C-alpha positions as CSV (number, residue, x, y, z in Angstrom):
1,M,108.4,120.9,91.6
2,T,111.9,119.5,91.7
3,D,113.4,117.2,89.2
4,A,111.6,113.8,89.0
5,R,114.9,112.1,88.4
6,W,115.7,112.3,92.1
7,R,118.9,110.9,93.2
8,P,119.8,109.8,96.8
9,S,122.3,112.0,98.7
10,K,125.3,110.9,100.3
11,T,123.4,111.7,103.6
12,F,120.3,109.6,102.7
13,M,122.7,106.6,101.6
14,I,124.4,106.7,104.9
15,A,121.3,107.1,107.1
16,G,119.5,104.6,105.2
17,S,122.4,102.2,105.5
18,I,122.2,102.6,109.3
19,V,118.4,102.0,109.4
20,V,118.6,99.0,107.4
21,A,121.8,97.4,109.4
22,G,119.7,98.3,112.8
23,F,116.6,96.3,111.4
24,A,118.7,93.4,110.6
25,L,120.4,93.3,113.8
26,T,117.4,93.2,115.9
27,G,117.5,89.3,115.5
28,V,120.4,89.6,117.9
29,S,119.2,92.3,120.2
30,W,116.4,94.7,120.2
31,W,118.8,97.3,121.3
32,F,119.9,97.8,117.8
33,M,116.5,99.6,117.3
34,L,118.6,102.6,118.6
35,M,120.4,102.3,115.1
36,V,117.3,102.6,113.3
37,A,116.6,105.8,115.7
38,A,120.0,107.4,114.8
39,G,119.6,106.8,111.0
40,T,116.1,108.3,111.0
41,F,116.3,111.1,113.3
42,G,120.1,111.6,113.1
43,P,120.3,113.8,110.2
44,G,117.5,116.0,111.3
45,V,119.1,116.6,114.7
46,L,122.3,117.8,112.9
47,R,120.5,120.0,110.7
48,E,119.0,121.6,113.6
49,F,122.1,122.5,115.0
50,G,123.6,123.8,112.0
51,V,126.2,120.8,111.7
52,L,124.7,119.4,108.5
53,R,123.6,121.7,105.7
54,D,122.5,119.5,102.7
55,K,119.1,120.8,101.9
56,D,117.9,123.7,99.7
57,E,115.2,125.9,100.3
58,F,112.5,123.9,98.7
59,E,113.7,120.6,100.4
60,T,113.7,122.6,104.0
61,V,110.3,123.6,103.5
62,A,109.1,120.1,102.5
63,M,110.9,118.8,105.4
64,Y,109.3,120.9,108.0
65,R,105.8,120.6,106.4
66,A,106.3,116.8,106.6
67,G,107.2,116.9,110.3
68,Y,104.0,119.1,110.9
69,H,101.8,116.5,109.2
70,A,103.5,113.7,111.2
71,F,102.5,115.7,114.3
72,L,99.1,116.1,113.4
73,V,98.5,112.5,112.4
74,S,100.2,111.1,115.5
75,G,98.2,113.7,117.8
76,V,95.0,112.2,116.3
77,V,95.9,108.7,116.8
78,A,97.1,109.4,120.3
79,F,94.0,111.2,121.5
80,T,91.8,108.3,119.6
81,I,93.4,105.8,121.7
82,V,93.2,107.8,124.9
83,A,89.2,108.2,124.1
84,F,88.8,104.4,123.8
85,V,90.9,103.6,126.9
86,R,89.3,106.1,129.1
87,S,85.7,105.1,128.2
88,S,85.9,101.7,128.7
89,E,87.1,99.7,131.7
90,T,88.5,96.9,129.2
91,P,92.4,97.0,129.5
92,L,94.3,97.7,126.5
93,E,95.4,94.6,124.8
94,N,99.3,94.7,123.5
95,A,100.0,98.0,125.2
96,E,103.7,97.0,124.8
97,E,103.5,97.7,121.2
98,L,102.4,101.3,121.4
99,G,106.0,102.5,120.8
100,T,106.0,100.5,117.7
101,L,102.7,101.8,116.6
102,F,103.5,105.5,117.0
103,A,107.0,105.1,115.5
104,A,105.2,103.4,112.4
105,V,102.7,106.5,112.4
106,L,105.3,109.0,112.4
107,W,107.3,107.2,109.8
108,C,104.5,106.7,107.5
109,A,103.0,110.3,107.9
110,W,106.4,112.0,107.3
111,M,107.2,109.6,104.4
112,F,103.7,110.2,102.5
113,S,104.1,114.2,103.1
114,T,107.4,114.1,101.9
115,L,107.0,112.2,98.6
116,F,103.8,114.3,97.8
117,S,106.0,117.4,98.1
118,Y,108.8,116.2,95.9
119,W,106.8,114.4,93.4
120,G,103.5,115.7,93.3
121,A,100.0,114.0,94.2
122,R,99.7,112.2,90.9
123,R,103.2,110.6,90.5
124,A,103.5,110.0,94.2
125,S,100.3,108.5,94.6
126,T,101.1,106.2,91.4
127,R,104.4,105.1,92.8
128,I,103.1,104.9,96.6
129,L,100.1,102.5,95.3
130,I,102.3,100.3,93.3
131,A,104.7,99.9,95.8
132,F,102.5,98.9,98.5
133,G,100.4,96.7,96.2
134,L,103.7,94.7,95.4
135,V,104.5,94.6,99.3
136,W,101.0,93.0,99.9
137,L,101.3,90.7,97.1
138,L,104.6,89.5,98.4
139,F,103.3,89.1,101.8
140,N,100.2,87.1,100.9
141,T,102.3,85.0,98.7
142,M,104.9,84.1,101.2
143,S,102.2,83.4,104.0
144,N,100.6,80.9,101.7
145,V,103.6,79.1,100.5
146,G,105.4,79.0,103.9
147,D,105.0,76.4,106.5
148,E,101.5,75.3,105.1
149,W,100.4,75.5,101.7
150,N,96.6,76.6,101.7
151,G,95.8,76.0,98.2
152,P,95.9,77.8,94.9
153,M,92.4,79.4,95.4
154,A,93.3,80.6,99.0
155,L,96.4,82.4,97.2
156,I,94.2,84.0,94.6
157,M,91.6,85.1,97.0
158,Q,94.1,86.7,99.2
159,S,96.3,88.3,96.5
160,L,93.1,90.1,95.4
161,L,93.9,92.5,98.3
162,A,96.6,94.0,96.2
163,V,94.2,94.6,93.1
164,P,92.9,98.0,94.6
165,F,96.4,99.3,94.5
166,F,97.4,98.5,90.9
167,A,94.0,99.5,89.5
168,L,94.1,102.9,91.2
169,A,97.6,103.6,90.7
170,W,96.8,103.3,86.8
171,A,94.0,105.7,87.0
172,C,95.9,108.3,89.0
173,G,97.7,109.9,86.4
174,R,94.6,109.8,83.9
175,W,91.8,111.1,86.3
176,P,93.4,112.2,89.5
177,R,90.2,114.0,91.2
178,V,88.0,110.9,90.4
179,A,90.8,108.3,91.5
180,G,91.2,110.0,94.6
181,S,87.7,110.4,95.6
182,I,87.6,106.5,94.7
183,L,90.6,106.0,97.0
184,I,88.8,107.8,99.8
185,A,85.6,105.8,99.3
186,V,87.7,102.2,99.2
187,S,89.4,103.5,102.3
188,V,86.1,103.9,104.1
189,F,84.7,100.7,102.8
190,F,88.1,98.8,104.0
191,Y,87.7,100.4,107.4
192,F,84.3,98.7,107.9
193,F,85.2,95.5,106.1
194,F,88.2,95.2,108.5
195,G,85.6,95.6,111.5
196,G,86.4,99.2,112.4
197,I,87.5,100.1,116.0
198,N,85.1,98.8,118.3
199,R,84.8,98.0,122.3
200,E,84.0,94.3,121.8
201,N,87.3,93.9,120.1
202,F,89.7,95.8,122.2
203,D,93.1,95.2,120.3
204,I,93.0,98.3,118.8
205,I,96.8,98.4,118.4
206,S,96.7,95.5,116.1
207,T,93.7,97.1,114.5
208,L,95.4,100.4,113.9
209,V,98.6,98.7,112.5
210,T,96.3,97.0,110.1
211,F,94.8,100.1,108.9
212,L,98.0,101.9,108.9
213,L,99.6,99.5,106.4
214,F,96.7,98.8,104.1
215,I,94.3,101.7,104.4
216,G,97.1,104.4,105.1
217,P,98.4,104.5,101.4
218,L,95.0,104.4,100.0
219,L,93.8,107.4,102.2
220,A,96.8,109.6,102.1
221,S,96.9,109.2,98.2
222,G,93.2,109.9,97.8
223,I,93.3,113.1,100.0
224,A,96.4,114.3,98.3
225,L,94.6,113.8,94.8
226,V,91.6,115.4,95.9
227,T,93.1,118.4,97.2
228,S,96.1,119.0,94.8
229,K,95.9,121.7,92.1
230,P,94.4,120.8,88.8
231,V,97.6,121.2,86.8
232,E,101.2,120.0,88.2
233,D,104.5,121.1,86.7
């Protein structure tokens, strides 16, 4: 286990700044998404060519492991979409968003795997759940106090979607196996709560994005906690 007091490297800061700048400039032109790609994949390309040597042995193994996990998750998603498209005559809605979907799948799978490798299942799950809980809480608050105020009850009810994140983040450090099992069960519940993937509503791109942003961190943390070793450094 590496030092929990992780500090961002110079490469991370430069690449992260390029990614943030690319996203910010997409309001000017979507061609600036290439800056996001450069910041995200550029350091890895330089490492493969031997130009950049900023990773020790542990970090290199974690990096390759995260890449393999991203490959597995993206492959499952790709074949799932192919199966649904080929088994129905209904056209795929929002097909232009496939690139965005797979970029998000790759990024999230790589991010989760990297964090679990660096921090361990308990610490990483706690921080991931708190972070995503705050994001959902902020999103629901902004959507209710934006152009149209929907009333305090709507704000409270929608904000309850963040409760599972915070409650299970608290339980991860105390009962990791129990919390992991609950996280998996909650993920299955929300899958059916959101209607799952069916042929009647064939907009599976938007559905998968919803699953990725809401169910993704719950399921990834649950699997990591259940399959992790009983004792961590």
